[in-house]
N, CA, C and O of each residue as an XYZ file, in Angstrom:
564
protein
N      35.976    -87.231     61.901
C      36.336    -86.065     61.121
C      36.033    -86.279     59.645
O      35.618    -85.343     58.962
N      36.234    -87.509     59.135
C      35.966    -87.789     57.741
C      34.488    -87.634     57.424
O      34.145    -87.264     56.301
N      33.593    -87.905     58.383
C      32.155    -87.788     58.152
C      31.743    -86.332     57.962
O      30.731    -86.065     57.314
N      32.492    -85.398     58.505
C      32.168    -83.984     58.381
C      32.618    -83.399     57.045
O      32.084    -82.381     56.603
N      33.578    -84.024     56.411
C      34.114    -83.462     55.174
C      33.067    -83.335     54.076
O      33.015    -82.268     53.464
N      32.230    -84.317     53.769
C      31.217    -84.122     52.719
C      30.239    -83.007     53.071
O      29.863    -82.225     52.198
N      29.821    -82.918     54.326
C      28.896    -81.851     54.728
C      29.557    -80.482     54.576
O      28.927    -79.533     54.111
N      30.807    -80.386     54.965
C      31.539    -79.138     54.834
C      31.662    -78.754     53.362
O      31.519    -77.582     53.012
N      31.923    -79.722     52.511
C      32.037    -79.481     51.077
C      30.705    -78.989     50.513
O      30.690    -78.064     49.701
N      29.603    -79.582     50.920
C      28.273    -79.156     50.463
C      28.007    -77.712     50.874
O      27.523    -76.917     50.068
N      28.321    -77.369     52.121
C      28.124    -75.997     52.592
C      28.976    -75.033     51.783
O      28.506    -73.955     51.420
N      30.207    -75.394     51.498
C      31.089    -74.529     50.716
C      30.560    -74.338     49.297
O      30.602    -73.225     48.772
N      30.066    -75.397     48.670
C      29.526    -75.303     47.310
C      28.291    -74.401     47.300
O      28.137    -73.576     46.399
N      27.417    -74.551     48.286
C      26.218    -73.708     48.374
C      26.622    -72.249     48.566
O      26.051    -71.364     47.930
N      27.583    -71.991     49.420
C      28.025    -70.616     49.674
C      28.643    -70.006     48.420
O      28.371    -68.847     48.108
N      29.464    -70.756     47.700
C      30.089    -70.236     46.480
C      29.051    -70.001     45.392
O      29.147    -69.022     44.653
N      28.072    -70.872     45.283
C      27.008    -70.705     44.289
C      26.191    -69.469     44.604
O      25.877    -68.692     43.702
N      25.843    -69.272     45.854
C      25.064    -68.095     46.252
C      25.844    -66.822     45.992
O      25.261    -65.817     45.585
N      27.148    -66.842     46.219
C      27.973    -65.656     46.009
C      28.046    -65.291     44.525
O      28.212    -64.118     44.193
N      27.925    -66.278     43.625
C      28.025    -66.028     42.197
C      26.700    -65.573     41.595
O      26.680    -65.082     40.466
N      25.606    -65.721     42.311
C      24.295    -65.339     41.792
C      24.132    -63.822     41.868
O      24.611    -63.187     42.807
N      23.448    -63.241     40.865
C      23.206    -61.798     40.940
C      22.229    -61.484     42.062
O      21.485    -62.360     42.505
N      22.227    -60.234     42.523
C      21.273    -59.867     43.578
C      19.847    -59.990     43.059
O      19.613    -60.008     41.850
N      18.909    -60.074     43.974
C      17.501    -60.152     43.582
C      17.100    -58.842     42.902
O      17.746    -57.814     43.104
N      16.031    -58.876     42.094
C      15.562    -57.623     41.492
C      15.290    -56.538     42.529
O      15.650    -55.380     42.318
N      14.662    -56.898     43.643
C      14.386    -55.886     44.666
C      15.687    -55.323     45.240
O      15.796    -54.113     45.441
N      16.671    -56.182     45.505
C      17.948    -55.710     46.050
C      18.633    -54.752     45.073
O      19.247    -53.772     45.495
N      18.531    -55.027     43.782
C      19.116    -54.132     42.780
C      18.426    -52.775     42.810
O      19.087    -51.737     42.766
N      17.090    -52.781     42.884
C      16.339    -51.519     42.916
C      16.617    -50.770     44.224
O      16.745    -49.546     44.218
N      16.710    -51.486     45.330
C      17.052    -50.830     46.602
C      18.438    -50.188     46.520
O      18.645    -49.100     47.058
N      19.386    -50.848     45.855
C      20.728    -50.283     45.683
C      20.662    -49.012     44.822
O      21.399    -48.056     45.064
N      19.785    -49.010     43.829
C      19.616    -47.831     42.985
C      19.093    -46.655     43.810
O      19.590    -45.537     43.676
N      18.084    -46.901     44.671
C      17.556    -45.829     45.518
C      18.600    -45.355     46.540
O      18.675    -44.163     46.838
N      19.391    -46.267     47.066
C      20.449    -45.872     48.012
C      21.463    -44.964     47.312
O      21.892    -43.960     47.881
N      21.846    -45.313     46.084
C      22.779    -44.462     45.328
C      22.133    -43.119     45.010
O      22.802    -42.087     45.051
N      20.829    -43.121     44.692
C      20.120    -41.864     44.449
C      20.205    -40.971     45.677
O      20.527    -39.788     45.564
N      19.922    -41.520     46.838
C      19.918    -40.710     48.056
C      21.319    -40.252     48.465
O      21.452    -39.319     49.257
N      22.357    -40.890     47.940
C      23.743    -40.416     48.142
C      24.144    -39.429     47.046
O      25.222    -38.836     47.103
N      23.273    -39.255     46.048
C      23.540    -38.418     44.869
C      24.732    -38.960     44.086
O      25.581    -38.195     43.629
N      24.790    -40.265     43.937
C      25.882    -40.930     43.243
C      25.382    -41.449     41.894
O      25.015    -42.616     41.760
N      25.374    -40.561     40.900
C      24.879    -40.919     39.573
C      25.737    -41.996     38.916
O      25.229    -42.809     38.144
N      27.019    -42.005     39.214
C      27.911    -43.028     38.646
C      27.518    -44.407     39.164
O      27.427    -45.355     38.384
N      27.283    -44.530     40.473
C      26.868    -45.818     41.034
C      25.515    -46.236     40.475
O      25.288    -47.416     40.211
N      24.621    -45.276     40.295
C      23.315    -45.594     39.714
C      23.501    -46.170     38.317
O      22.903    -47.193     37.985
N      24.312    -45.534     37.507
C      24.507    -45.965     36.123
C      25.043    -47.390     36.039
O      24.706    -48.117     35.104
N      25.870    -47.802     36.999
C      26.431    -49.166     36.965
C      25.362    -50.233     37.212
O      25.589    -51.409     36.928
N      24.214    -49.839     37.731
C      23.135    -50.794     37.998
C      22.232    -51.021     36.786
O      21.342    -51.870     36.827
N      22.453    -50.275     35.722
C      21.635    -50.378     34.509
C      22.380    -51.162     33.436
O      23.602    -51.063     33.323
N      21.637    -51.945     32.644
C      22.246    -52.705     31.547
C      22.647    -51.752     30.424
O      22.179    -50.615     30.367
N      23.504    -52.219     29.544
C      23.996    -51.372     28.454
C      22.864    -50.923     27.530
O      22.969    -49.877     26.890
N      21.792    -51.696     27.454
C      20.669    -51.333     26.587
C      19.431    -50.912     27.392
O      18.309    -50.977     26.890
N      19.638    -50.490     28.616
C      18.529    -50.112     29.497
C      17.717    -48.967     28.902
O      18.243    -48.100     28.204
N      16.415    -48.991     29.200
C      15.513    -47.921     28.790
C      15.038    -47.200     30.043
O      14.520    -47.823     30.970
N      15.219    -45.875     30.064
C      14.794    -45.014     31.164
C      13.736    -44.073     30.609
O      13.981    -43.365     29.633
N      12.554    -44.063     31.232
C      11.486    -43.195     30.770
C      10.831    -42.528     31.961
O      10.760    -43.101     33.048
N      10.350    -41.305     31.747
C       9.765    -40.530     32.823
C       8.689    -39.614     32.260
O       8.708    -39.264     31.080
N       7.755    -39.232     33.115
C       6.654    -38.365     32.679
C       7.136    -37.056     32.066
O       6.423    -36.455     31.263
N       8.322    -36.608     32.428
C       8.811    -35.326     31.915
C       9.817    -35.461     30.767
O      10.438    -34.472     30.378
N       9.986    -36.661     30.224
C      10.885    -36.866     29.088
C      10.100    -36.740     27.784
O       8.945    -37.159     27.711
N      10.722    -36.168     26.762
C      10.122    -36.124     25.431
C      10.194    -37.499     24.768
O       9.321    -37.860     23.979
N      11.227    -38.253     25.088
C      11.429    -39.589     24.532
C      12.245    -40.401     25.538
O      12.974    -39.824     26.344
N      12.133    -41.734     25.501
C      12.934    -42.561     26.417
C      14.433    -42.313     26.213
O      14.881    -41.920     25.136
N      15.179    -42.554     27.276
C      16.635    -42.450     27.235
C      17.202    -43.854     27.397
O      16.611    -44.698     28.071
N      18.349    -44.097     26.777
C      18.891    -45.449     26.763
C      20.325    -45.515     27.232
O      21.163    -44.688     26.871
N      20.590    -46.535     28.059
C      21.940    -46.846     28.477
C      22.421    -46.110     29.708
O      21.856    -45.088     30.096
N      23.471    -46.636     30.321
C      24.021    -46.067     31.553
C      24.475    -44.613     31.427
O      24.331    -43.850     32.382
N      25.015    -44.213     30.290
C      25.470    -42.827     30.137
C      24.295    -41.858     30.249
O      24.429    -40.786     30.838
N      23.144    -42.230     29.686
C      21.954    -41.378     29.787
C      21.386    -41.377     31.201
O      20.857    -40.366     31.662
N      21.497    -42.516     31.890
C      21.078    -42.572     33.297
C      21.922    -41.596     34.102
O      21.394    -40.805     34.884
N      23.220    -41.652     33.911
C      24.126    -40.771     34.646
C      23.833    -39.304     34.332
O      23.756    -38.480     35.243
N      23.672    -38.978     33.063
C      23.390    -37.595     32.656
C      22.082    -37.106     33.275
O      22.002    -35.977     33.760
N      21.074    -37.948     33.256
C      19.761    -37.581     33.786
C      19.845    -37.255     35.262
O      19.347    -36.220     35.704
N      20.476    -38.136     36.027
C      20.510    -37.932     37.476
C      21.496    -36.858     37.901
O      21.267    -36.191     38.910
N      22.570    -36.671     37.177
C      23.466    -35.553     37.493
C      22.726    -34.223     37.345
O      22.883    -33.327     38.175
N      21.922    -34.096     36.289
C      21.142    -32.860     36.082
C      20.110    -32.680     37.195
O      19.896    -31.565     37.672
N      19.474    -33.772     37.608
C      18.482    -33.695     38.684
C      19.136    -33.281     40.002
O      18.594    -32.447     40.728
N      20.298    -33.859     40.313
C      20.996    -33.517     41.556
C      21.474    -32.068     41.547
O      21.547    -31.428     42.596
N      21.797    -31.560     40.375
C      22.202    -30.156     40.288
C      20.991    -29.245     40.474
O      21.086    -28.213     41.138
N      19.863    -29.620     39.896
C      18.653    -28.801     40.009
C      18.076    -28.819     41.430
O      17.525    -27.822     41.898
N      18.210    -29.965     42.106
C      17.687    -30.133     43.470
C      18.791    -30.715     44.353
O      18.838    -31.929     44.554
N      19.675    -29.876     44.880
C      20.838    -30.363     45.636
C      20.509    -31.182     46.887
O      21.360    -31.928     47.370
N      19.301    -31.057     47.412
C      18.956    -31.822     48.616
C      17.862    -32.855     48.362
O      17.223    -33.318     49.307
N      17.637    -33.221     47.108
C      16.578    -34.174     46.782
C      16.845    -35.542     47.402
O      17.981    -36.012     47.452
N      15.769    -36.166     47.873
C      15.821    -37.520     48.435
C      14.539    -38.244     48.059
O      13.480    -37.632     47.920
N      14.648    -39.548     47.897
C      13.464    -40.390     47.719
C      13.153    -41.031     49.054
O      14.032    -41.604     49.698
N      11.874    -40.930     49.477
C      11.476    -41.404     50.802
C      10.187    -42.211     50.727
O       9.455    -42.164     49.739
N       9.931    -42.955     51.805
C       8.668    -43.673     51.968
C       8.396    -44.698     50.899
O       7.282    -44.775     50.380
N       9.397    -45.490     50.560
C       9.263    -46.445     49.473
C       8.417    -47.657     49.856
O       8.585    -48.244     50.925
N       7.511    -48.012     48.959
C       6.732    -49.240     49.071
C       7.047    -50.071     47.835
O       6.909    -49.595     46.708
N       7.470    -51.316     48.049
C       7.875    -52.189     46.950
C       6.864    -53.311     46.747
O       6.321    -53.856     47.708
N       6.621    -53.646     45.490
C       5.879    -54.845     45.119
C       6.737    -55.544     44.068
O       7.059    -54.963     43.031
N       7.102    -56.787     44.342
C       7.988    -57.523     43.449
C       7.293    -58.779     42.941
O       6.657    -59.512     43.699
N       7.431    -59.005     41.645
C       6.938    -60.235     41.027
C       7.963    -60.676     39.993
O       8.055    -60.096     38.911
N       8.725    -61.695     40.329
C       9.774    -62.157     39.429
C      10.797    -61.066     39.183
O      11.401    -60.540     40.119
N      10.989    -60.726     37.897
C      11.982    -59.704     37.541
C      11.406    -58.288     37.541
O      12.114    -57.331     37.227
N      10.141    -58.153     37.887
C       9.469    -56.844     37.895
C       9.362    -56.292     39.316
O       9.017    -57.012     40.254
N       9.665    -54.996     39.456
C       9.582    -54.321     40.749
C       8.806    -53.023     40.552
O       9.173    -52.185     39.728
N       7.738    -52.870     41.314
C       6.979    -51.612     41.320
C       7.306    -50.905     42.631
O       7.383    -51.532     43.687
N       7.499    -49.585     42.545
C       7.863    -48.804     43.726
C       7.021    -47.526     43.745
O       6.893    -46.822     42.744
N       6.459    -47.258     44.909
C       5.758    -45.991     45.137
C       6.578    -45.234     46.175
O       6.974    -45.805     47.191
N       6.838    -43.932     45.919
C       7.676    -43.166     46.837
C       7.418    -41.677     46.664
O       6.676    -41.259     45.775
N       8.040    -40.889     47.525
C       7.991    -39.433     47.439
C       9.385    -38.911     47.136
O      10.358    -39.293     47.786
N       9.472    -38.029     46.138
C      10.711    -37.301     45.883
C      10.573    -35.985     46.635
O       9.650    -35.210     46.384
N      11.504    -35.738     47.566
C      11.407    -34.545     48.409
C      12.662    -33.703     48.322
O      13.782    -34.208     48.236
N      12.433    -32.398     48.346
C      13.524    -31.437     48.367
C      13.025    -30.203     49.099
O      12.167    -29.485     48.586
N      13.543    -29.950     50.276
C      13.121    -28.777     51.046
C      13.529    -27.496     50.325
O      12.749    -26.549     50.230
N      14.765    -27.479     49.819
C      15.296    -26.289     49.154
C      14.494    -25.990     47.877
O      14.197    -24.834     47.574
N      14.153    -27.049     47.139
C      13.424    -26.864     45.890
C      11.924    -26.941     46.059
O      11.182    -26.909     45.077
N      11.470    -27.044     47.308
C      10.040    -27.122     47.592
C       9.369    -28.248     46.803
O       8.283    -28.062     46.255
N      10.004    -29.392     46.748
C       9.492    -30.535     46.004
C       8.932    -31.571     46.969
O       9.588    -31.935     47.945
N       7.745    -32.035     46.704
C       7.109    -33.114     47.456
C       6.247    -33.871     46.452
O       5.031    -33.686     46.401
N       6.883    -34.724     45.656
C       6.275    -35.306     44.477
C       6.059    -36.815     44.611
O       7.035    -37.561     44.687
N       4.808    -37.284     44.642
C       4.561    -38.726     44.639
C       4.909    -39.302     43.260
O       4.552    -38.739     42.225
N       5.608    -40.428     43.276
C       6.049    -41.070     42.025
C       5.766    -42.564     42.100
O       5.915    -43.187     43.151
N       5.359    -43.123     40.979
C       5.252    -44.569     40.811
C       6.266    -44.988     39.772
O       6.319    -44.404     38.690
N       7.068    -45.983     40.075
C       8.091    -46.458     39.136
C       7.921    -47.955     38.929
O       7.621    -48.706     39.856
N       8.121    -48.359     37.687
C       8.000    -49.758     37.312
C       9.293    -50.168     36.629
O       9.645    -49.655     35.566
N       9.999    -51.110     37.265
C      11.315    -51.506     36.779
C      11.349    -52.992     36.451
O      10.621    -53.795     37.034
N      12.211    -53.333     35.502
C      12.487    -54.724     35.167
C      13.978    -54.932     35.372
O      14.802    -54.165     34.873
N      14.315    -55.991     36.120
C      15.719    -56.280     36.443
C      16.044    -57.690     35.969
O      15.341    -58.646     36.294
N      17.130    -57.807     35.188
C      17.605    -59.121     34.730
C      19.092    -59.254     35.041
O      19.885    -58.358     34.751
N      19.450    -60.374     35.628
C      20.853    -60.651     35.951
C      21.512    -59.518     36.731
O      22.672    -59.178     36.495
N      20.755    -58.937     37.664
C      21.307    -57.915     38.533
C      21.418    -56.533     37.918
O      22.008    -55.641     38.527
N      20.864    -56.327     36.717
C      20.921    -55.030     36.044
C      19.506    -54.581     35.665
O      18.675    -55.390     35.252
N      19.252    -53.293     35.810
C      17.963    -52.716     35.435
C      17.924    -52.598     33.918
O      18.800    -51.977     33.316
N      16.905    -53.197     33.300
C      16.766    -53.124     31.842
C      15.666    -52.155     31.430
O      15.640    -51.684     30.293
N      14.758    -51.859     32.356
C      13.679    -50.921     32.070
C      13.300    -50.204     33.359
O      13.159    -50.824     34.413
N      13.138    -48.883     33.257
C      12.800    -48.042     34.408
C      11.840    -46.969     33.914
O      12.242    -46.034     33.221
N      10.572    -47.110     34.273
C       9.557    -46.145     33.855
C       8.938    -45.509     35.086
O       8.382    -46.202     35.939
N       9.036    -44.176     35.180
C       8.522    -43.435     36.334
C       7.372    -42.538     35.894
O       7.430    -41.884     34.852
N       6.320    -42.526     36.721
C       5.132    -41.733     36.413
C       4.807    -40.799     37.566
O       4.814    -41.197     38.731
N       4.521    -39.546     37.219
C       4.160    -38.536     38.199
C       3.467    -37.393     37.469
O       3.473    -37.335     36.239
N       2.879    -36.499     38.226
C       2.223    -35.337     37.644
C       3.285    -34.302     37.306
O       3.818    -33.636     38.193
N       3.588    -34.171     36.026
C       4.607    -33.218     35.582
C       4.019    -31.816     35.411
O       4.744    -30.870     35.101
N       2.722    -31.683     35.612
C       2.082    -30.370     35.491
C       2.254    -29.807     34.095
O       2.193    -30.539     33.107
N       2.464    -28.524     34.019
C       2.617    -27.851     32.724
C       4.069    -27.773     32.282
O       4.388    -27.065     31.327
N       4.952    -28.493     32.965
C       6.368    -28.471     32.623
C       6.580    -29.106     31.242
O       6.114    -30.219     30.999
N       7.274    -28.415     30.344
C       7.535    -29.023     29.046
C       8.492    -30.203     29.185
O       9.313    -30.251     30.101
N       8.374    -31.144     28.270
C       9.252    -32.323     28.343
C      10.694    -31.929     28.080
O      10.971    -30.886     27.487
N      11.617    -32.787     28.533
C      13.052    -32.530     28.336
C      13.676    -33.657     27.544
O      13.217    -34.798     27.585
N      14.725    -33.318     26.825
C      15.450    -34.325     26.034
C      16.592    -34.898     26.807
O      17.312    -35.758     26.300
């Protein structure tokens, strides 16, 4: 029994260390998309750092911080009550995550291909830039 104690201790230390580590950048971005598809802007905002930069093809200027993330997505969910992001393809390199997906809304007749490039540090999104064809739509603040 004494021979098992050091091995058990090593396993416990590894488990506690893993539990204290932040999620991978991809896991953080996947959690953001899951919250988006639940229309949970509050949960989305908690995944962004306090100094996060959010930029999109339809913005006049970048938006910063979790409060702006929440405001942005609450407005989007109101404009498109059934919007969902689908068909995600991820490419991850270190703290950078690129995602290609479709934003769909049957009610709003939306079927928009989007490319997003995110940077995640310590389990929080610090940069989120999305690109799509905004057409003739004027930018929003």
